[in-house]
N, C-alpha and C positions, 0 to 999 in steps of 0.2 A: 419597694422603693425598702431597702434594705434597714436592717435595725437600727436603733437607738435615734434614726434620723427623721421620725414622725413628733411634731409637736404636739404636745398634751397640756391641757391647762391645766391648774392645780386650785381649789376653792377651800374657802372654810369660813365660817361665821365668827364676831367678835363683835363688840359693844361701838357705837358709835364714840365712848369716849378714848376707847385705845386707838379705834382707827384713826381719829384726831390726834392725840399724843403720837402717834407713829408718823404722821403724815410731818407734823412741827420739825419732828427731831430728821426726820429723813432730809427736809430740805434747810436742815442747819448743816446735814452733812452734804448736803450737794447730790442727796443719791434717789432714784426711783424704788416704788416698790416694787417692779421687777428686778431687778438688779439687787438688790436687798435677798429677796428670798431666793433670788437663784444662787445667790453666794454662799448662805446657809445651806441650801441643799447640796450645794457641791461639796461644803466643806465636812457636811454630815456624813454624805455617802465614800466621800475620800478619808473621811477616818481622821482628820485633821484635830489632833489632840486637845486645843484651844477649844473645840466645840462640844467633842466627846466629855472634855473636863465639866464646861459647862451644863449638859445633861445629865452628867451623873450626879451635879451639886440639885439639878432640877428635881431629877425622881426621886433626889431624900425626902422631898416637903411632901409628897403625896402619901397621900393615907397607903394606898395599895403596895407602899416602900418595904422592900422585901432586903436585907443586908446580904442573907443566901443569896439569891439573885443578883445582886450587884458582884460581887464574890464570883460568880461561874460567871459575868459579864466578861468581868477583868482576867481572870486567868485564860476566857477564849479569845479576848484583845492581844492578852502576849502571847499566846501562841501564833496569833496569826500574823506577829511581829517578827516573832522568832522564825517563820515560814519563811515571811517576806525575805527577812535579812539571811538564811540561809541561803536560799534560792537565788537572790537577788537579781530578780525580774523587772525589767522595767515597764511601762505601758505599751511600749511599739511592739517589747518580745512577749509579753502576754497576746496583744493582737494579732501575733506573727501565730501562736500556737491557737490560738483560735480560727483562722483563716487554714490553718492544715485540716482540722477537725471538721470544717467545712466543705474541702477538696476530697478529703475522705469519703464523706457522708454524702455526698453530692449533695451538699444542700443551696 
């Protein structure tokens, strides 16, 4: 089996009240829990700016928030965006590069 195809389960705990409120809201939007969480995870790992903005605001509400760390994260994000624009690689091109590495390394 190649990397990235194995299914994993993600669990966490919450209160019964939050769970009930989530279910009601998801039913209103005609969305299941799996679809909801998969969409959030996808947006998070793909650096969706709307989700990044949400988490930036969320982190500010936490006691361990550090403005210095936030500035570093922002600078890193901007640097990554600049590199992405500079090389303008799409998902298929990136996958092709990894395929070349695998061929060269006999993986």
